[in-house]
MIGUTOR-602153 format. One record per residue (C-alpha): residue number from 1; residue in one letter; x, y, z. Coordinates in steps of 0.5 Angstrom, whole numbers, padded with zeros to 4 digits. Example, Ala and Ser with C-alpha at 12.3 -4.5 7.8 and 13.67 -1.06 7.14 Angstrom:
PT num residu    c1    c2    c3
PT   1      A  0025 -0009  0016
PT   2      S  0027 -0002  0014
END
This chain:
PT num residu    c1    c2    c3
PT   1      X  0065 -0029  0007
PT   2      X  0067 -0021  0006
PT   3      X  0061 -0019  0011
PT   4      X  0063 -0013  0015
PT   5      X  0065 -0014  0022
PT   6      X  0059 -0011  0026
PT   7      X  0055 -0016  0022
PT   8      X  0059 -0022  0025
PT   9      X  0059 -0019  0032
PT  10      X  0052 -0019  0032
PT  11      X  0051 -0026  0030
PT  12      X  0050 -0026  0022
PT  13      X  0044 -0027  0018
PT  14      X  0041 -0033  0022
PT  15      X  0041 -0029  0028
PT  16      X  0039 -0023  0025
PT  17      X  0033 -0027  0022
PT  18      X  0032 -0031  0029
PT  19      X  0031 -0024  0032
PT  20      X  0026 -0021  0027
PT  21      X  0022 -0027  0028
PT  22      X  0023 -0030  0021
PT  23      X  0027 -0037  0019
PT  24      X  0033 -0036  0014
PT  25      X  0031 -0035  0007
PT  26      X  0023 -0033  0009
PT  27      X  0021 -0028  0004
PT  28      X  0017 -0021  0007
PT  29      X  0014 -0020  0000
PT  30      X  0010 -0025 -0004
PT  31      X  0011 -0024 -0011
PT  32      X  0005 -0024 -0015
PT  33      X  0001 -0020 -0010
PT  34      X  0006 -0015 -0010
PT  35      X  0006 -0015 -0018
PT  36      X -0002 -0014 -0017
PT  37      X  0000 -0008 -0012
PT  38      X  0005 -0005 -0017
PT  39      X  0001 -0005 -0023
PT  40      X -0005 -0002 -0019
PT  41      X  0000  0004 -0017
PT  42      X  0002  0004 -0025
PT  43      X -0006  0005 -0026
PT  44      X -0006  0011 -0021
PT  45      X  0000  0014 -0024
PT  46      X -0003  0014 -0031
PT  47      X -0009  0017 -0029
PT  48      X -0005  0022 -0025
PT  49      X -0002  0024 -0032
PT  50      X -0008  0026 -0035
PT  51      X -0010  0033 -0036
PT  52      X -0017  0031 -0035
PT  53      X -0021  0025 -0031
PT  54      X -0027  0023 -0034
PT  55      X -0033  0025 -0030
PT  56      X -0040  0020 -0030
PT  57      X -0046  0024 -0032
PT  58      X -0050  0027 -0026
PT  59      X -0043  0027 -0022
PT  60      X -0039  0033 -0021
PT  61      X -0032  0034 -0022
PT  62      X -0030  0034 -0014
PT  63      X -0035  0028 -0013
PT  64      X -0031  0024 -0018
PT  65      X -0025  0026 -0015
PT  66      X -0026  0024 -0008
PT  67      X -0029  0018 -0010
PT  68      X -0024  0016 -0015
PT  69      X -0018  0018 -0010
PT  70      X -0022  0014 -0004
PT  71      X -0023  0008 -0008
PT  72      X -0016  0008 -0011
PT  73      X -0013  0008 -0005
PT  74      X -0017  0003 -0001
PT  75      X -0016 -0002 -0007
PT  76      X -0008  0000 -0006
PT  77      X -0008 -0001  0001
PT  78      X -0011 -0008  0001
PT  79      X -0007 -0010 -0005
PT  80      X -0001 -0008 -0001
PT  81      X -0003 -0012  0005
PT  82      X -0004 -0018  0001
PT  83      X  0003 -0017 -0002
PT  84      X  0006 -0017  0005
PT  85      X  0008 -0024  0008
PT  86      X  0003 -0026  0014
PT  87      X  0009 -0030  0017
PT  88      X  0014 -0024  0016
PT  89      X  0011 -0020  0022
PT  90      X  0005 -0019  0027
PT  91      X -0001 -0017  0024
PT  92      X -0001 -0010  0026
PT  93      X  0006 -0008  0023
PT  94      X  0003 -0011  0017
PT  95      X -0003 -0006  0017
PT  96      X  0001  0000  0019
PT  97      X  0006 -0002  0013
PT  98      X  0001 -0002  0008
PT  99      X -0002  0004  0010
PT 100      X  0005  0008  0011
PT 101      X  0006  0006  0003
PT 102      X  0000  0007  0001
PT 103      X  0000  0014  0004
PT 104      X  0007  0016  0002
PT 105      X  0005  0014 -0005
PT 106      X -0001  0018 -0005
PT 107      X  0004  0024 -0003
PT 108      X  0008  0022 -0009
PT 109      X  0002  0022 -0013
PT 110      X  0000  0029 -0011
PT 111      X  0007  0032 -0013
PT 112      X  0007  0028 -0019
PT 113      X  0000  0032 -0021
PT 114      X  0003  0038 -0019
PT 115      X  0007  0038 -0026
PT 116      X  0001  0036 -0030
PT 117      X -0002  0041 -0034
PT 118      X -0009  0042 -0032
PT 119      X -0008  0039 -0025
PT 120      X -0005  0041 -0018
PT 121      X -0003  0038 -0012
PT 122      X -0009  0038 -0006
PT 123      X -0008  0037  0001
PT 124      X -0016  0034  0001
PT 125      X -0014  0029 -0004
PT 126      X -0008  0027  0001
PT 127      X -0013  0026  0006
PT 128      X -0018  0022  0002
PT 129      X -0012  0018  0000
PT 130      X -0011  0016  0007
PT 131      X -0018  0015  0009
PT 132      X -0019  0011  0003
PT 133      X -0013  0007  0005
PT 134      X -0015  0006  0012
PT 135      X -0022  0004  0010
PT 136      X -0019 -0001  0005
PT 137      X -0015 -0004  0011
PT 138      X -0021 -0004  0016
PT 139      X -0025 -0008  0010
PT 140      X -0019 -0013  0009
PT 141      X -0018 -0014  0017
PT 142      X -0026 -0015  0018
PT 143      X -0025 -0021  0012
PT 144      X -0019 -0024  0015
PT 145      X -0022 -0024  0022
PT 146      X -0029 -0027  0019
PT 147      X -0024 -0032  0015
PT 148      X -0020 -0034  0022
PT 149      X -0027 -0035  0026
PT 150      X -0029 -0040  0020
PT 151      X -0023 -0044  0020
PT 152      X -0022 -0044  0028
END
């Protein structure tokens, strides 16, 4: 079928899927939740492209930035977790993958901000992104645990 020799030697696609714990043709990503995560990433990108971010009355710019980063990445990690097919991998791997993608996106977002006039890249923002992503996943896990306890 035109596949490389190593592929045939390993047993082909069905054997590879079996070893990974997935049946043939099973998706790893769920399309609708993945679209929601991509749209959220686009919203983060759009906010990062602004020279200034609106500050609610009575709050400082720093507090608004920290709260914004925390909430944005908590939501992003939850959306990424939702986008990963639960049967595609163990729960812990699903969490780690969602966290890794959220933090990597936070790194690229800070790099993007370094090119925006009036904005700069900040290590504090990256740390807050990671903490927000962890908290978002902790909340998701808590809700998932509660749902599974009610189902079973």
